C-alpha positions as a printed Julia matrix, in Angstrom:
218×3 Matrix{Float64}:
 118.72  28.35  59.05
 122.32  29.39  59.62
 124.83  30.42  56.95
 128.5   31.0   57.75
 130.7   33.69  56.3
 134.19  32.79  55.1
 135.55  32.65  58.65
 134.53  30.59  61.68
 130.84  31.17  62.42
 129.42  32.57  65.64
 125.68  32.72  64.98
 123.5   30.18  66.74
 119.88  29.12  66.91
 118.2   26.22  68.64
 114.83  24.68  69.49
 113.86  23.12  72.81
 110.87  20.9   73.55
 110.04  22.07  77.06
 106.8   20.15  77.49
 104.04  18.69  75.38
 102.59  22.17  74.98
 105.68  24.4   75.1
 108.4   25.09  72.55
 111.51  27.16  73.27
 113.55  28.98  70.64
 116.83  30.85  71.04
 118.85  32.88  68.57
 122.24  34.38  69.4
 125.35  36.01  67.96
 128.82  36.18  69.5
 131.17  39.06  68.7
 134.19  38.16  66.6
 134.82  35.45  64.01
 137.57  33.43  65.65
 137.73  29.84  66.82
 137.59  31.2   70.36
 134.31  32.98  69.62
 132.81  29.82  68.13
 133.91  27.79  71.17
 132.35  30.4   73.44
 129.03  29.99  71.65
 129.3   26.2   72.0
 129.79  26.64  75.74
 126.77  28.94  75.9
 124.7   26.26  74.16
 125.54  23.77  76.93
 124.47  26.27  79.59
 121.24  27.03  77.75
 120.27  23.38  77.47
 120.92  22.88  81.18
 118.67  25.81  82.06
 115.93  24.57  79.74
 115.93  21.24  81.62
 115.44  23.25  84.82
 112.37  24.82  83.16
 113.8   28.31  83.61
 111.57  31.04  82.18
 113.1   33.28  79.47
 114.25  35.96  81.9
 115.83  33.49  84.32
 117.42  31.52  81.48
 119.24  34.61  80.18
 120.22  35.71  83.69
 121.76  32.35  84.58
 123.43  31.99  81.19
 125.06  35.4   81.61
 126.23  34.53  85.14
 127.72  31.24  83.96
 129.43  32.77  80.93
 130.48  36.17  82.26
 133.98  35.25  83.46
 135.0   33.54  80.22
 133.42  36.21  78.01
 135.07  39.07  79.94
 138.47  37.36  79.85
 138.19  36.84  76.09
 136.81  40.38  75.57
 133.76  38.95  73.83
 130.03  39.39  74.27
 126.91  37.56  73.11
 123.57  38.93  71.97
 120.67  36.57  72.58
 116.89  36.47  72.27
 114.88  33.65  73.86
 111.19  32.94  73.3
 108.86  30.33  74.72
 105.63  29.51  72.91
 102.64  27.74  74.45
 100.79  25.86  71.72
  97.65  25.51  73.85
  97.21  29.18  74.84
  98.99  30.87  71.94
 101.03  32.98  74.39
 104.63  33.82  73.51
 106.93  34.88  76.38
 110.35  36.33  75.66
 113.49  38.01  76.98
 116.17  39.98  75.16
 119.92  40.11  75.74
 120.78  43.02  73.45
 119.82  41.18  70.26
 118.22  42.42  67.04
 114.53  42.83  67.74
 112.41  39.96  66.36
 109.08  40.88  64.84
 105.63  39.41  64.42
 103.52  39.71  61.3
  99.92  40.14  62.44
  97.74  38.48  59.85
  94.58  40.27  61.06
  95.82  43.81  60.39
  98.63  42.86  57.96
 101.28  44.73  59.93
 104.68  43.86  61.41
 105.36  44.7   65.06
 108.67  44.33  66.89
 108.9   42.67  70.3
 111.39  43.66  72.99
 112.17  43.44  76.7
 114.97  45.38  78.41
 118.21  43.46  78.74
 121.93  44.0   78.21
 124.41  42.04  76.14
 125.68  38.87  77.81
 129.23  39.23  79.08
 129.16  42.97  79.81
 128.22  42.84  83.51
 128.14  39.95  85.94
 124.87  40.77  87.67
 122.17  41.59  85.13
 118.41  41.3   85.34
 116.56  40.62  82.1
 112.97  41.77  81.81
 110.35  39.46  80.37
 107.46  40.23  78.07
 104.55  38.3   76.58
 102.19  38.54  73.64
  99.29  36.48  72.36
  99.68  35.0   68.88
  96.76  34.18  66.63
  96.32  31.75  63.77
  98.28  32.97  60.75
 100.68  35.15  62.75
 104.36  34.82  61.82
 107.31  35.18  64.2
 110.69  36.15  62.67
 113.97  35.99  64.58
 117.24  36.88  62.85
 120.83  38.03  63.31
 122.32  41.23  61.93
 123.88  39.37  59.01
 120.44  39.52  57.35
 119.71  43.24  57.65
 123.34  44.33  57.23
 123.98  42.38  54.02
 125.26  45.05  51.61
 125.38  45.45  47.84
 128.19  46.94  45.71
 126.97  50.47  46.52
 127.18  49.81  50.26
 123.39  49.79  50.68
 122.29  47.42  53.41
 119.38  45.01  53.01
 117.66  46.65  55.98
 114.72  45.89  58.21
 112.03  47.49  56.05
 112.87  45.21  53.14
 112.7   42.22  55.46
 109.28  43.28  56.79
 107.97  43.72  53.25
 109.04  40.24  52.17
 107.16  38.68  55.08
 104.07  40.82  54.42
 104.01  39.98  50.71
 104.55  36.26  51.26
 102.52  35.68  54.42
 100.38  33.13  52.56
 103.41  30.83  52.26
 104.62  28.26  54.75
 107.37  29.22  57.19
 109.9   27.4   54.99
 108.64  29.17  51.89
 109.04  32.58  53.54
 112.52  31.66  54.72
 113.55  30.57  51.23
 112.25  33.81  49.72
 114.15  35.94  52.25
 117.36  34.05  51.48
 116.81  34.46  47.74
 116.33  38.2   48.04
 119.28  38.67  50.41
 121.56  36.91  47.9
 120.03  38.86  45.03
 120.66  42.11  46.9
 124.27  41.25  47.78
 125.18  39.94  44.33
 128.86  39.06  44.08
 129.8   40.99  47.23
 131.55  38.78  49.79
 129.39  38.03  52.8
 130.49  40.17  55.75
 128.73  38.32  58.53
 126.97  35.06  59.36
 123.25  34.8   58.75
 120.88  33.0   61.09
 117.11  33.15  60.98
 114.14  31.33  62.51
 110.56  31.68  61.28
 107.53  30.24  63.04
 104.04  30.44  61.57
 101.02  29.71  63.75
  98.66  27.34  61.99
  96.54  26.7   65.1
  97.2   26.26  68.81
  98.14  22.6   68.51
  99.93  22.42  65.15
 102.67  24.98  64.4
 105.42  25.06  61.81
């Protein structure tokens, strides 16, 4: 899901079928709300899809994307935050790399807790030569992965109170019995309810994946 603010949007998410057993997901946010920022994200999408076809792992994909985009991003004084995950349906293993993005989290159905996932990595466009670390975690049936941009947690009400991460965690915990789409719809409903008539400050993008088993995910 991606919702634009009143200006040109710069949030981005995508899905990649890497193989019969592997699914790739990326979520990203470019600084600024200009046409130039949106075009920069479109260019990044082309680079990402090329690297996916090369079967680059998450760390390599972010490294090569940064190298390809650095010159243009630096010249435009822009940067991109990005988080890339790769999920193996057969093993249940999720590998990931972070380019300075909001930390995704996993709801563990067994202990009914949310845990964040992270791997060291800088924003794309800050330095030319960056190495992105890679992490991995095993998902189990019923676990829920949530990726989002800061437009979700920073949505504010008339008093200036932000929606926040804790509220987001609670929604997922309380609605973990729902499908991924149902959880997504409930988050959107509560974000809008929280913001009320306040104009949206930033784009909102979010991806939710719920593990149903190791061969059938949604």
